[in-house]
C-alpha positions, -999 to +999 in steps of 0.1 A: +419-506+318+416-505+356+445-514+378+440-518+415+471-515+436+474-514+474+504-495+487+510-494+524+528-464+539+533-460+576+547-476+606+570-505+600+550-526+625+518-520+605+534-529+572+549-561+587+515-570+601+497-563+568+523-583+549+519-613+571+481-612+563+490-610+526+514-639+529+487-659+546+463-652+517+481-664+486+452-666+463+429-636+458+411-651+428+377-655+445+375-618+455+388-608+421+360-627+405+335-608+427+352-575+418+349-583+381+312-588+384+308-556+404+329-537+378+307-549+349+276-539+369+290-505+376+299-500+339+263-510+330+251-482+352+275-457+337+263-465+302+226-465+313+229-432+330+250-417+302+278-412+326+278-415+363+286-394+382+302-374+354+277-372+325+288-379+290+292-347+270+266-340+243+273-350+207+280-322+183+250-312+163+264-325+130+273-359+145+240-361+164+221-356+131+241-382+114+237-407+142+199-401+143+197-407+106+217-440+105+215-453+141+181-439+153+176-441+190+211-452+199+224-434+231+257-416+234+287-440+235+266-468+218+267-471+181+272-508+173+275-520+209+311-532+209+323-509+236+295-514+261+296-552+255+333-552+263+330-532+295+299-550+309+311-585+303+284-591+276+291-614+247+327-621+259+331-651+237+319-633+206+336-599+209+368-610+226+372-574+236+366-578+273+397-578+294+395-601+324+428-614+336+427-629+371+458-645+387+464-654+423+477-619+433+467-597+403+436-588+384+430-567+354+396-556+340+389-534+310+385-534+273+405-541+242+384-519+220+410-497+203+390-465+204+381-467+241+411-447+252+402-418+229+367-416+246+381-419+281+408-392+276+393-371+248+411-360+217+417-327+199+384-330+180+364-351+205+355-343+241+363-366+269+335-390+278+347-411+307+335-446+302+353-459+333+346-436+363+365-450+393+353-425+419+365-424+455+333-441+465+338-469+440+374-473+452+362-476+488+337-503+477+365-523+461+385-519+493+356-530+514+351-561+492+388-570+496+386-563+533+355-584+539+370-613+519+403-611+537+385-610+571+366-641+562+397-658+550+417-650+581+388-660+604+384-693+585+421-700+583+428-693+619+398-713+630+385-685+650+349-682+660+343-651+681+370-634+701+395-613+681+375-613+648+340-611+660 
């Protein structure tokens, strides 16, 4: 599960100004929908590249041989496809494993697949293979998406063309 939280720390004047923008924008659902699509695309890339930027660890020789015998050609982190389907938004109606909760001021994206956490964090007998890799660059992208959307909302709501926002 991915949780995006914006905490402001700093001068009181900045915080008051930021909060006035947040109060002006009461419904973040449109940008959250865009972030959901972006998240699923990023997850698709992570699975396609077998981890990105942190590569998935190799399978053990024993498990790799078993997987080759019974699931020939299936890449790491894909056996029956349930996990990748849930994290890329595929087959949402069928699997019901995709988490996509969007409210006016909160959004949550992720998976209900019960073994996802064991892969993300690793276990005593299984190495960590991070299926969600929220890097600093990815966090900045989300921040830019919110910033651009907020900018457009403020510009449109204030009826401003040019001047302060151009």
